All heavy atoms as an XYZ file, in Angstrom:
923
protein
N      71.827     74.190    117.267
C      73.208     74.128    116.782
C      73.911     75.389    117.084
O      73.493     76.522    116.912
C      73.131     73.890    115.231
C      74.425     73.725    114.655
S      74.269     73.304    112.806
C      74.962     71.695    112.917
N      75.180     75.315    117.619
C      75.886     76.517    118.090
C      76.285     77.377    116.801
O      76.587     76.785    115.744
C      77.169     75.925    118.757
C      77.087     74.504    118.753
C      75.892     74.087    117.963
N      76.310     78.673    117.019
C      76.560     79.543    115.888
C      78.111     79.556    115.720
O      78.919     79.521    116.640
C      76.213     80.900    116.338
C      76.367     81.945    115.115
C      75.801     83.302    115.620
C      76.093     84.306    114.506
N      75.605     85.629    114.835
N      78.551     79.578    114.452
C      79.964     79.550    114.101
C      80.601     80.826    114.433
O      80.050     81.839    114.158
C      80.099     79.176    112.570
C      81.511     79.110    112.187
C      81.695     78.746    110.704
C      83.151     78.822    110.361
N      83.595     77.812    109.440
N      81.824     80.759    114.971
C      82.544     82.067    115.277
C      83.432     82.304    114.143
O      84.489     81.752    113.963
C      83.427     81.783    116.619
C      84.071     83.024    117.016
O      84.059     84.025    116.298
O      84.798     83.023    118.100
N      83.011     83.249    113.290
C      83.756     83.635    112.115
C      85.051     84.447    112.432
O      85.922     84.563    111.553
C      82.878     84.425    111.146
C      81.804     83.552    110.539
C      80.484     83.554    111.085
C      82.016     82.747    109.626
C      79.513     82.779    110.672
C      81.001     81.808    109.038
C      79.761     81.948    109.609
O      78.723     81.164    109.156
N      85.205     84.943    113.627
C      86.409     85.740    114.048
C      87.492     84.818    114.482
O      88.570     85.237    114.638
C      86.033     86.710    115.103
C      85.487     87.971    114.611
C      85.063     88.884    115.842
C      86.392     88.757    113.757
N      87.162     83.559    114.779
C      88.152     82.630    115.322
C      89.402     82.567    114.509
O      90.542     82.572    115.045
C      87.487     81.207    115.504
C      88.412     80.197    116.128
C      87.713     78.915    116.319
O      86.513     78.882    116.589
O      88.369     77.888    116.187
N      89.285     82.468    113.298
C      90.507     82.353    112.355
C      91.344     83.643    112.368
O      92.504     83.577    112.396
N      90.616     84.786    112.364
C      91.308     86.060    112.365
C      92.041     86.280    113.694
O      93.227     86.705    113.779
C      90.363     87.204    112.210
N      91.381     85.891    114.784
C      92.060     86.072    116.106
C      93.246     85.101    116.175
O      94.381     85.374    116.728
C      91.081     85.806    117.222
C      90.073     86.933    117.242
C      91.778     85.644    118.619
C      88.785     86.718    118.122
N      93.084     83.851    115.757
C      94.186     82.865    115.795
C      95.356     83.344    114.898
O      96.567     83.173    115.350
C      93.655     81.516    115.235
O      94.713     80.590    115.181
N      95.113     83.829    113.768
C      96.109     84.447    112.914
C      96.964     85.570    113.655
O      98.139     85.463    113.589
C      95.428     85.076    111.649
C      96.427     85.755    110.852
N      96.503     87.119    110.822
C      97.396     85.346    109.957
C      97.467     87.595    110.034
N      98.020     86.459    109.545
N      96.188     86.394    114.275
C      96.946     87.486    115.023
C      97.848     87.004    116.154
O      98.882     87.349    116.411
C      96.052     88.572    115.544
C      96.697     89.689    116.114
C      97.322     90.719    115.380
C      96.718     89.847    117.548
C      98.023     91.733    115.879
C      97.386     90.936    118.105
C      98.040     91.901    117.282
N      97.258     85.957    116.897
C      97.992     85.349    118.012
C      99.294     84.751    117.551
O     100.266     84.654    118.349
C      97.125     84.295    118.709
C      96.145     84.882    119.604
C      95.382     83.736    120.310
C      94.220     84.251    121.246
N      93.514     83.106    121.869
N      99.358     84.269    116.374
C     100.442     83.547    115.851
C     101.428     84.447    115.037
O     102.365     83.949    114.318
C     100.071     82.269    115.041
C      99.447     81.309    115.990
N      98.114     81.181    116.203
C     100.001     80.436    116.734
C      97.896     80.291    117.037
N      98.963     79.667    117.393
N     101.258     85.801    115.122
C     102.193     86.663    114.336
C     103.471     86.519    114.969
O     103.658     86.361    116.170
C     101.561     88.069    114.481
C     100.401     88.306    113.657
C     100.636     88.354    112.205
O     101.455     88.986    111.671
N      99.747     87.565    111.457
N     104.565     86.778    114.132
C     105.940     86.665    114.634
C     106.325     88.014    115.301
O     105.869     89.064    114.961
C     106.848     86.307    113.432
C     106.533     84.996    112.905
C     107.324     84.727    111.608
O     107.792     85.678    111.007
O     107.510     83.507    111.304
N     107.306     87.845    116.258
C     107.939     89.029    116.870
C     109.102     89.454    115.957
O     109.915     88.580    115.556
C     108.485     88.688    118.212
C     107.262     88.353    119.080
C     109.321     89.857    118.785
C     107.663     87.846    120.499
N     109.215     90.714    115.604
C     110.237     91.136    114.736
C     111.464     91.498    115.527
O     111.327     92.009    116.656
C     109.823     92.468    113.961
C     108.781     92.324    112.888
C     108.689     93.623    112.046
C     107.347     94.198    112.250
N     107.186     95.389    111.467
N     112.612     91.191    115.018
C     113.939     91.575    115.653
C     114.535     92.584    114.696
O     114.895     92.198    113.602
C     114.747     90.356    115.946
C     114.001     89.401    116.805
C     116.066     90.891    116.521
C     114.731     88.037    116.914
N     114.763     93.817    115.105
C     115.316     94.835    114.283
C     116.714     95.309    114.899
O     116.693     95.727    115.994
C     114.339     96.046    114.254
C     113.080     95.609    113.649
C     115.015     97.152    113.349
C     111.986     96.718    113.672
N     117.746     95.112    114.087
C     119.123     95.612    114.476
C     119.245     96.976    113.942
O     119.029     97.163    112.777
C     120.081     94.589    114.067
C     120.067     93.242    114.743
C     121.213     92.371    114.428
O     121.785     92.474    113.283
O     121.529     91.453    115.304
N     119.693     97.834    114.898
C     120.061     99.242    114.384
C     121.491     99.425    114.707
O     121.913     99.818    115.769
C     119.177    100.274    115.081
C     119.368    101.635    114.621
C     117.685     99.900    115.072
N     122.345     99.150    113.799
C     123.766     99.238    113.957
C     124.258    100.618    114.381
O     125.056    100.786    115.236
C     124.495     98.792    112.596
C     125.928     98.577    112.857
C     126.589     97.909    111.612
O     125.849     97.216    110.910
O     127.789     98.277    111.295
N     123.571    101.650    113.819
C     124.014    103.035    114.161
C     123.751    103.336    115.609
O     124.451    104.182    116.251
C     123.162    104.054    113.344
C     123.372    103.882    111.811
C     122.495    102.889    111.195
O     121.892    102.031    111.827
O     122.404    102.889    109.939
N     122.819    102.646    116.345
C     122.554    102.876    117.685
C     123.236    101.858    118.622
O     122.997    101.864    119.794
C     121.059    102.898    117.959
C     120.306    104.003    117.291
C     120.820    105.095    116.585
C     118.934    104.225    117.292
N     119.854    105.926    116.147
C     118.635    105.436    116.504
C     117.824    103.496    117.785
C     117.415    105.898    116.321
C     116.530    103.974    117.612
C     116.313    105.170    116.829
N     123.933    100.963    117.983
C     124.549     99.815    118.760
C     123.556     98.846    119.212
O     123.824     98.011    120.150
N     122.407     98.747    118.657
C     121.397     97.745    118.954
C     121.472     96.576    118.069
O     120.690     96.458    117.112
C     119.983     98.428    118.891
C     119.799     99.633    119.870
C     118.429    100.256    119.661
C     120.112     99.304    121.288
N     122.413     95.724    118.284
C     122.638     94.606    117.522
C     122.663     93.366    118.487
O     122.904     93.404    119.630
C     123.906     94.638    116.664
C     125.127     94.998    117.485
C     123.714     95.717    115.625
C     126.379     95.014    116.697
N     122.446     92.149    117.883
C     122.520     90.945    118.695
C     121.517     90.934    119.787
O     120.363     91.180    119.519
N     121.948     90.624    120.927
C     121.036     90.617    122.136
C     120.381     91.918    122.493
O     119.358     92.020    123.114
C     121.819     90.142    123.326
C     122.238     88.657    123.322
C     121.131     87.673    123.437
O     120.285     87.851    124.321
O     121.025     86.769    122.582
N     120.978     93.064    121.986
C     120.512     94.361    122.330
C     119.512     94.938    121.160
O     119.128     96.068    121.246
C     121.648     95.323    122.421
C     122.481     95.041    123.733
O     121.902     94.511    124.672
O     123.685     95.267    123.657
N     119.212     94.094    120.186
C     118.285     94.458    119.101
C     116.946     94.903    119.667
O     116.576     94.568    120.839
C     118.173     93.351    118.073
N     116.184     95.535    118.817
C     114.868     95.987    119.096
C     113.891     94.767    118.830
O     113.930     94.245    117.785
C     114.377     97.137    118.322
C     115.231     98.399    118.741
C     112.931     97.447    118.558
C     115.023     99.583    117.820
N     113.042     94.334    119.763
C     112.054     93.394    119.572
C     110.687     93.993    119.512
O     110.364     94.885    120.264
C     112.008     92.349    120.734
C     113.301     91.462    120.724
C     114.513     92.009    121.015
C     113.145     90.172    120.395
C     115.642     91.157    121.044
C     114.293     89.311    120.278
C     115.534     89.851    120.614
O     116.645     89.125    120.579
N     109.920     93.671    118.459
C     108.630     94.301    118.218
C     107.559     93.310    118.016
O     107.580     92.482    117.120
C     108.740     95.193    116.908
C     107.432     95.873    116.655
C     109.829     96.129    117.010
N     106.543     93.428    118.958
C     105.384     92.557    118.782
C     104.338     93.263    117.861
O     104.440     94.417    117.635
C     104.681     92.442    120.233
C     105.475     91.737    121.224
C     104.815     91.731    122.542
C     105.752     91.075    123.589
N     105.349     91.362    125.000
N     103.536     92.499    117.152
C     102.615     93.075    116.181
C     101.720     94.111    116.817
O     101.345     94.082    117.950
C     101.718     91.893    115.768
C     102.585     90.650    116.081
C     103.379     91.018    117.346
N     101.419     95.155    115.994
C     100.472     96.220    116.441
C      99.031     95.659    116.454
O      98.633     94.906    115.601
C     100.436     97.322    115.310
C     101.516     98.338    115.522
C     102.658     98.325    114.745
C     101.338     99.381    116.293
C     103.599     99.315    114.869
C     102.266    100.438    116.493
C     103.418    100.400    115.760
N      98.417     96.182    117.465
C      96.866     95.991    117.446
C      96.305     97.243    116.826
O      96.997     98.247    116.665
C      96.307     95.812    118.874
O      96.550     97.074    119.541
C      96.984     94.641    119.660
N      95.030     97.190    116.375
C      94.455     98.385    115.815
C      94.410     99.449    116.861
O      94.568    100.641    116.513
C      93.089     97.961    115.266
C      92.303     99.055    114.548
C      93.149     99.406    113.260
C      90.997     98.570    114.045
N      94.168     99.170    118.111
C      94.101    100.113    119.189
C      95.429    100.882    119.322
O      95.415    102.095    119.446
C      93.707     99.524    120.465
C      92.283     99.139    120.630
C      91.947     98.388    121.925
C      91.350    100.385    120.582
N      96.551    100.112    119.174
C      97.855    100.721    119.298
C      98.100    101.691    118.178
O      98.586    102.802    118.398
C      98.923     99.671    119.361
C      98.989     98.957    120.655
C     100.021     97.778    120.623
O     100.195     97.223    119.548
O     100.673     97.510    121.679
N      97.753    101.289    116.998
C      97.963    102.136    115.819
C      97.079    103.352    115.891
O      97.606    104.487    115.612
C      97.647    101.382    114.514
C      98.809    100.473    114.067
C      98.664    100.076    112.645
C      99.912     99.222    112.229
N      99.844     98.795    110.861
N      95.814    103.244    116.346
C      95.000    104.439    116.490
C      95.492    105.383    117.535
O      95.479    106.595    117.324
C      93.517    104.035    116.703
O      93.347    103.420    117.960
N      96.046    104.914    118.622
C      96.609    105.711    119.649
C      97.818    106.533    119.107
O      97.917    107.757    119.398
C      97.113    104.881    120.872
C      96.042    104.374    121.802
C      96.642    103.379    122.745
O      97.805    103.311    122.943
O      95.809    102.816    123.514
N      98.660    105.905    118.275
C      99.819    106.616    117.769
C      99.452    107.662    116.813
O      99.954    108.755    116.834
C     100.745    105.546    117.139
C     101.481    104.721    118.263
C     101.768    106.224    116.291
C     102.336    103.620    117.781
N      98.518    107.389    115.864
C      98.185    108.266    114.787
C      97.036    109.257    115.134
O      96.849    110.242    114.447
C      97.815    107.417    113.542
C      99.021    106.691    113.002
C      99.185    105.396    113.167
C     100.105    107.458    112.337
C     100.286    104.704    112.657
C     101.215    106.725    111.867
C     101.290    105.359    112.021
N      96.446    109.099    116.274
C      95.400    110.005    116.672
C      96.013    111.399    116.921
O      97.001    111.573    117.654
C      94.755    109.506    117.981
C      93.462    110.428    118.460
C      92.890    109.755    119.537
C      93.526    110.129    120.885
N      92.891    109.721    122.105
N      95.442    112.369    116.306
C      95.997    113.764    116.496
C      97.173    114.167    115.622
O      97.596    115.282    115.717
N      97.741    113.175    114.949
C      98.915    113.557    114.059
C      98.438    114.097    112.745
O      97.289    113.776    112.386
C      99.868    112.367    113.971
O      99.227    111.370    113.076
N      99.286    114.779    112.090
C      98.864    115.243    110.826
C     100.050    114.893    109.866
O     101.080    114.394    110.232
C      98.628    116.803    110.781
C      99.764    117.611    111.251
O     100.883    117.406    110.739
N      99.539    118.528    112.103
N      99.796    115.252    108.584
C     100.735    114.847    107.598
C     102.158    115.486    107.705
O     103.196    114.978    107.257
C     100.259    115.270    106.143
C      99.111    114.436    105.712
O      98.873    113.373    106.301
O      98.346    114.882    104.845
N     102.255    116.546    108.437
C     103.505    117.268    108.669
C     104.158    116.990    109.939
O     105.235    117.464    110.280
C     103.289    118.841    108.560
C     102.806    119.187    107.160
O     103.160    118.704    106.243
N     101.851    120.167    107.163
N     103.562    116.132    110.752
C     104.042    115.805    112.122
C     104.895    114.580    112.087
O     104.463    113.469    112.201
C     102.864    115.641    113.088
C     103.413    115.426    114.581
O     104.603    115.700    114.815
O     102.541    115.203    115.353
N     106.253    114.788    111.978
C     107.171    113.619    111.905
C     107.445    113.020    113.310
O     108.053    111.958    113.344
C     108.427    114.032    111.195
C     108.260    114.443    109.748
C     109.641    114.873    109.160
C     107.712    113.347    108.891
N     107.021    113.648    114.405
C     107.245    113.097    115.726
C     106.429    111.758    115.845
O     106.761    111.008    116.759
C     106.852    114.048    116.728
O     105.506    114.429    116.656
C     107.771    115.301    116.743
N     105.492    111.522    114.942
C     104.709    110.207    115.108
C     105.743    109.090    114.867
O     105.516    107.965    115.418
C     103.571    110.218    114.067
C     104.037    110.040    112.605
C     102.604    109.099    114.385
N     106.836    109.318    114.107
C     107.812    108.212    113.906
C     108.474    107.859    115.241
O     108.701    106.674    115.561
C     108.916    108.709    112.914
C     108.316    109.093    111.533
C     109.504    109.679    110.685
C     107.735    107.893    110.884
N     108.716    108.879    116.104
C     109.280    108.701    117.461
C     108.257    107.980    118.317
O     108.638    107.049    119.066
C     109.699    109.975    118.086
C     110.863    110.591    117.317
C     110.116    109.752    119.568
C     111.233    112.051    117.717
N     107.028    108.377    118.166
C     105.902    107.615    118.990
C     105.894    106.169    118.653
O     105.685    105.326    119.467
C     104.550    108.305    118.640
C     104.513    109.733    119.213
O     105.255    110.114    120.088
O     103.653    110.505    118.647
N     106.082    105.820    117.377
C     106.009    104.396    116.894
C     107.195    103.691    117.602
O     107.001    102.533    118.192
C     106.193    104.341    115.390
C     106.582    102.856    114.916
C     104.955    104.813    114.671
N     108.370    104.221    117.673
C     109.546    103.578    118.290
C     109.300    103.432    119.727
O     109.473    102.350    120.401
C     110.758    104.398    117.976
C     111.091    104.357    116.482
C     111.906    103.799    118.853
C     112.267    105.302    116.104
N     108.820    104.507    120.417
C     108.553    104.522    121.824
C     107.496    103.439    122.277
O     107.751    102.670    123.159
C     108.202    105.835    122.473
C     109.453    106.772    122.365
C     107.631    105.752    123.866
C     109.098    108.270    122.668
N     106.493    103.372    121.505
C     105.431    102.455    121.757
C     105.719    101.026    121.530
O     105.349    100.137    122.360
C     104.241    102.788    120.858
C     102.967    101.930    121.005
C     102.237    102.500    122.149
C     100.868    101.794    122.337
N     100.068    102.200    123.495
N     106.606    100.665    120.550
C     106.747     99.283    120.186
C     108.148     98.713    120.498
O     108.283     97.445    120.481
C     106.451     99.054    118.726
C     104.997     99.415    118.384
C     104.027     98.579    119.201
C     103.966     97.087    118.798
N     102.966     96.396    119.481
N     109.148     99.562    120.690
C     110.551     98.979    120.896
C     110.649     98.446    122.231
O     110.470     98.983    123.329
C     111.555    100.077    120.634
N     110.954     97.096    122.271
C     111.165     96.394    123.561
C     112.490     95.554    123.511
O     113.080     95.418    122.442
C     110.059     95.283    123.736
C     108.714     95.962    123.890
C     107.559     94.907    124.173
O     107.829     93.701    124.154
O     106.475     95.354    124.445
N     112.992     95.237    124.719
C     114.199     94.380    124.903
C     113.698     92.958    124.584
O     112.558     92.636    124.477
C     114.747     94.468    126.231
O     113.881     93.945    127.200
C     115.084     95.912    126.609
N     114.719     92.080    124.499
C     114.438     90.674    124.339
C     113.512     90.136    125.488
O     112.763     89.222    125.272
C     115.773     89.852    124.320
C     115.653     88.405    124.093
C     116.979     87.699    124.028
C     116.788     86.255    123.622
N     118.070     85.633    123.512
N     113.638     90.710    126.629
C     112.814     90.314    127.885
C     111.423     91.001    127.898
O     110.868     90.831    128.844
C     113.657     90.606    129.116
C     114.935     89.830    129.249
O     114.967     88.735    128.715
O     115.889     90.379    129.718
N     111.174     91.769    126.879
C     109.861     92.407    126.810
C     109.656     93.685    127.582
O     108.603     94.225    127.832
N     110.801     94.332    127.985
C     110.762     95.553    128.627
C     110.839     96.737    127.635
O     111.514     96.589    126.580
C     111.965     95.715    129.546
C     111.914     94.728    130.746
C     113.154     94.773    131.656
O     113.783     95.828    131.749
O     113.443     93.762    132.316
N     110.164     97.816    127.885
C     110.161     98.951    126.953
C     111.573     99.517    126.967
O     112.216     99.680    127.931
C     109.255    100.083    127.477
C     107.759     99.727    127.368
C     107.320     99.688    125.957
C     105.807     99.482    125.939
N     105.367     99.255    124.561
N     112.118     99.825    125.780
C     113.408    100.426    125.588
C     113.400    101.881    125.776
O     114.465    102.485    126.216
C     113.932    100.065    124.168
C     114.172     98.543    123.909
S     114.819     98.327    122.279
C     116.632     98.280    122.623
N     112.355    102.564    125.471
C     112.273    104.041    125.549
C     110.977    104.493    126.277
O     110.030    103.723    126.301
C     112.270    104.624    124.157
C     113.443    104.194    123.231
C     113.280    103.162    122.286
C     114.773    104.597    123.455
C     114.358    102.695    121.532
C     115.820    104.149    122.756
C     115.553    103.212    121.807
N     111.037    105.673    126.802
C     109.896    106.255    127.533
C     109.584    107.657    126.965
O     110.251    108.080    125.960
C     110.104    106.221    129.032
C     111.309    106.977    129.395
O     111.769    107.850    128.648
O     111.848    106.772    130.554
N     108.694    108.260    127.560
C     108.222    109.544    127.060
C     109.339    110.643    127.140
O     109.447    111.615    126.380
C     106.981    110.100    127.710
C     105.762    109.344    127.418
C     104.485    109.886    128.185
C     105.417    109.378    125.883
N     110.236    110.471    128.106
C     111.390    111.374    128.251
C     112.363    111.141    127.079
O     112.990    112.119    126.652
C     112.091    111.140    129.574
C     111.346    111.601    130.815
C     112.135    111.382    132.051
O     113.333    111.080    132.025
O     111.503    111.387    133.193
N     112.351    110.042    126.550
C     113.204    109.768    125.362
C     112.771    110.521    124.131
O     113.587    110.866    123.312
C     113.138    108.224    124.954
O     113.480    107.441    125.997
N     111.477    110.860    124.067
C     110.973    111.686    122.941
C     111.608    112.911    122.747
O     112.046    113.393    121.623
C     109.407    111.833    123.114
C     108.791    112.378    121.866
C     107.302    112.441    122.015
C     106.575    112.894    120.754
N     105.171    112.737    120.849
N     111.842    113.724    123.846
C     112.426    115.044    123.749
C     113.910    114.865    123.280
O     114.340    115.573    122.379
C     112.432    115.785    125.107
C     110.955    116.001    125.391
C     113.203    117.043    125.098
C     110.691    116.459    126.891
N     114.623    113.928    123.795
C     116.020    113.682    123.414
C     116.101    113.199    121.974
O     117.001    113.668    121.237
C     116.654    112.642    124.389
C     116.840    113.180    125.731
C     117.479    112.094    126.651
C     117.640    112.652    128.094
N     118.229    111.659    128.964
N     115.281    112.374    121.545
C     115.265    111.922    120.146
C     115.020    113.103    119.203
O     115.572    113.224    118.087
C     114.153    110.814    119.960
C     114.579    109.491    120.405
S     113.302    108.244    119.970
C     113.975    106.732    120.720
N     114.036    113.967    119.554
C     113.804    115.161    118.745
C     115.012    116.113    118.603
O     115.224    116.647    117.502
C     112.680    115.967    119.361
C     111.313    115.452    119.161
C     110.317    116.448    119.830
C     108.885    116.222    119.605
N     108.097    117.145    120.280
N     115.845    116.190    119.607
C     116.908    117.130    119.596
C     118.263    116.534    119.184
O     119.094    117.208    118.618
C     117.065    117.714    121.025
C     115.977    118.626    121.353
C     116.226    119.226    122.778
C     115.131    120.206    123.249
N     115.428    120.812    124.489
N     118.470    115.239    119.531
C     119.820    114.697    119.473
C     120.016    113.387    118.599
O     121.107    112.884    118.598
C     120.322    114.425    120.917
C     120.282    115.555    121.843
C     119.438    115.515    122.935
C     121.042    116.678    121.591
C     119.392    116.608    123.836
C     120.950    117.849    122.439
C     120.118    117.739    123.552
N     119.008    112.973    117.987
C     119.110    111.749    117.297
C     118.869    111.996    115.779
O     118.036    112.695    115.409
C     118.026    110.643    117.749
C     118.166    109.311    117.028
C     118.269    110.406    119.338
N     119.620    111.268    114.967
C     119.594    111.392    113.486
C     118.086    111.067    112.989
O     117.620    109.999    113.142
C     120.516    110.447    112.803
C     120.651    110.530    111.346
O     119.722    111.068    110.683
O     121.687    110.058    110.774
N     117.504    112.102    112.408
C     116.135    111.876    111.960
C     115.933    110.779    110.863
O     114.958    110.150    110.711
C     115.644    113.214    111.406
C     116.844    114.020    111.217
C     117.944    113.424    112.121
N     117.026    110.631    110.056
C     116.937    109.626    108.989
C     116.955    108.198    109.646
O     116.237    107.248    109.112
C     118.203    109.684    108.056
C     118.098    110.907    107.270
O     116.991    111.477    107.013
O     119.239    111.492    106.742
N     117.631    107.999    110.760
C     117.680    106.708    111.423
C     116.322    106.507    112.191
O     115.778    105.389    112.107
C     118.859    106.530    112.391
C     120.154    106.758    111.638
C     118.822    105.116    112.990
C     120.399    105.884    110.437
N     115.835    107.591    112.734
C     114.472    107.428    113.320
C     113.496    107.032    112.289
O     112.651    106.134    112.525
C     114.042    108.829    113.983
C     114.853    109.050    115.246
C     112.593    108.808    114.320
C     114.634    110.455    115.781
N     113.469    107.586    111.112
C     112.556    107.218    110.017
C     112.765    105.846    109.640
O     111.770    105.063    109.391
N     114.005    105.353    109.555
C     114.297    104.031    109.097
C     113.797    103.031    110.121
O     113.117    102.064    109.762
C     115.854    103.864    108.936
C     116.270    102.428    108.679
C     117.799    102.417    108.514
C     118.341    101.137    109.217
N     119.777    101.129    109.296
N     114.007    103.297    111.413
C     113.599    102.320    112.437
C     112.105    102.311    112.523
O     111.456    101.212    112.560
C     114.226    102.698    113.797
C     113.608    101.879    114.940
C     115.710    102.534    113.752
N     111.366    103.431    112.485
C     109.927    103.435    112.546
C     109.306    102.739    111.329
O     108.320    102.035    111.522
C     109.464    104.902    112.612
N     109.954    102.934    110.187
C     109.408    102.327    108.963
C     109.563    100.807    109.093
O     108.681    100.036    108.773
C     110.172    102.788    107.715
O     109.966    104.130    107.549
C     109.643    102.059    106.430
N     110.662    100.343    109.652
C     110.816     98.835    109.820
C     109.897     98.310    110.812
O     109.337     97.179    110.696
C     112.336     98.566    110.342
C     113.435     98.734    109.220
C     114.760     98.609    109.879
C     113.260     97.747    108.079
N     109.526     99.077    111.913
C     108.597     98.696    112.933
C     107.263     98.557    112.326
O     106.457     97.577    112.482
C     108.626     99.600    114.118
C     109.909     99.463    114.942
C     107.425     99.364    114.974
C     110.082    100.439    115.995
N     106.827     99.507    111.470
C     105.501     99.535    110.836
C     105.327     98.573    109.642
O     104.260     98.132    109.390
C     105.189    100.987    110.394
C     104.903    101.977    111.503
C     104.970    103.366    110.832
C     103.644    101.764    112.108
N     106.401     98.255    108.957
C     106.361     97.458    107.716
C     106.399     96.050    108.030
O     107.441     95.595    108.661
C     107.485     97.972    106.815
C     107.354     97.345    105.395
O     106.541     96.521    105.144
N     108.264     97.791    104.544
N     105.504     95.317    107.588
C     105.511     93.846    107.755
C     106.162     93.061    106.708
O     106.373     91.854    106.730
C     104.067     93.277    107.942
C     103.434     93.672    109.239
O     104.144     93.928    110.244
N     102.185     93.794    109.281
N     106.454     93.681    105.543
C     107.017     92.908    104.481
C     108.512     93.067    104.202
O     109.056     92.689    103.168
C     106.230     93.442    103.188
O     106.579     94.717    102.892
N     109.243     93.713    105.058
C     110.685     93.941    104.926
C     111.427     92.642    105.158
O     111.431     92.055    106.207
C     111.208     95.100    105.819
C     112.563     95.446    105.449
O     113.465     94.679    105.041
O     112.841     96.666    105.484
N     112.142     92.135    104.125
C     112.837     90.801    104.233
C     114.111     90.953    105.083
O     114.728     89.959    105.352
C     113.115     90.392    102.825
C     111.822     90.024    102.107
O     110.881     89.611    102.712
O     111.938     90.039    100.867
N     114.603     92.226    105.350
C     115.845     92.297    106.135
C     115.567     92.216    107.604
O     116.512     92.180    108.350
C     116.485     93.701    105.846
O     115.570     94.717    106.315
C     116.713     93.916    104.320
N     114.397     92.125    108.046
C     114.148     91.938    109.447
C     114.125     90.440    109.833
O     113.538     89.592    109.142
C     112.722     92.570    109.802
C     112.724     93.972    109.394
C     112.421     92.289    111.299
C     111.370     94.670    109.545
N     114.816     90.194    110.929
C     114.714     88.859    111.472
C     113.396     88.642    112.204
O     112.837     89.646    112.623
C     115.828     88.572    112.489
C     117.203     88.763    111.946
C     118.274     88.535    113.090
O     118.036     87.883    114.061
N     119.342     89.271    112.932
N     112.895     87.477    112.294
C     111.626     87.222    113.113
C     111.906     86.133    113.991
O     112.630     85.244    113.787
C     110.528     86.896    112.205
O     110.833     85.819    111.339
C     110.045     88.119    111.309
N     111.170     86.186    115.185
C     111.247     85.216    116.189
C     109.767     84.562    116.271
O     108.832     85.276    116.625
C     111.578     85.802    117.471
C     111.701     84.918    118.752
C     112.833     84.050    118.564
C     111.839     85.744    119.988
N     109.649     83.325    115.883
C     108.350     82.671    115.875
C     107.817     82.446    117.198
O     108.493     82.167    118.124
C     108.429     81.387    115.081
C     108.802     81.440    113.632
C     108.427     80.187    112.975
C     108.802     80.287    111.486
N     107.884     80.809    110.545
N     106.500     82.708    117.328
C     105.857     82.518    118.634
C     105.581     81.030    118.737
O     105.464     80.292    117.731
C     104.443     83.200    118.605
C     104.594     84.668    118.852
C     103.152     85.243    119.059
C     103.214     86.707    119.321
N     101.922     87.267    119.575
N     105.552     80.516    119.897
C     105.227     79.143    120.151
C     103.848     78.905    120.212
O     103.001     79.586    120.602
C     105.861     78.607    121.509
C     107.375     78.682    121.366
O     107.953     78.559    120.269
N     108.031     78.865    122.518
């Protein structure tokens, strides 16, 4: 008798997670220009938080760079964006956007169901 795959349900659950759509009015990212965010894998989260400490707020920028995509699935920001974000972007909005990306329970975020 074949052995039951106990991970099957967990893998299926992850495959059917919704894509978040985050509008950032302050940045002009609304409607078609909103940020699209696919669910984090454990590997992605560990890459972002590896080497960060409690006082390192640049991890918030790393979250945005890693996960913010266009509707077509293209990365919105790159590593060069990190320096500009550190110097020229409102840190409160960076914190707000990163929190929305990381938080799965925010009811203000639109979601796009996977097929």
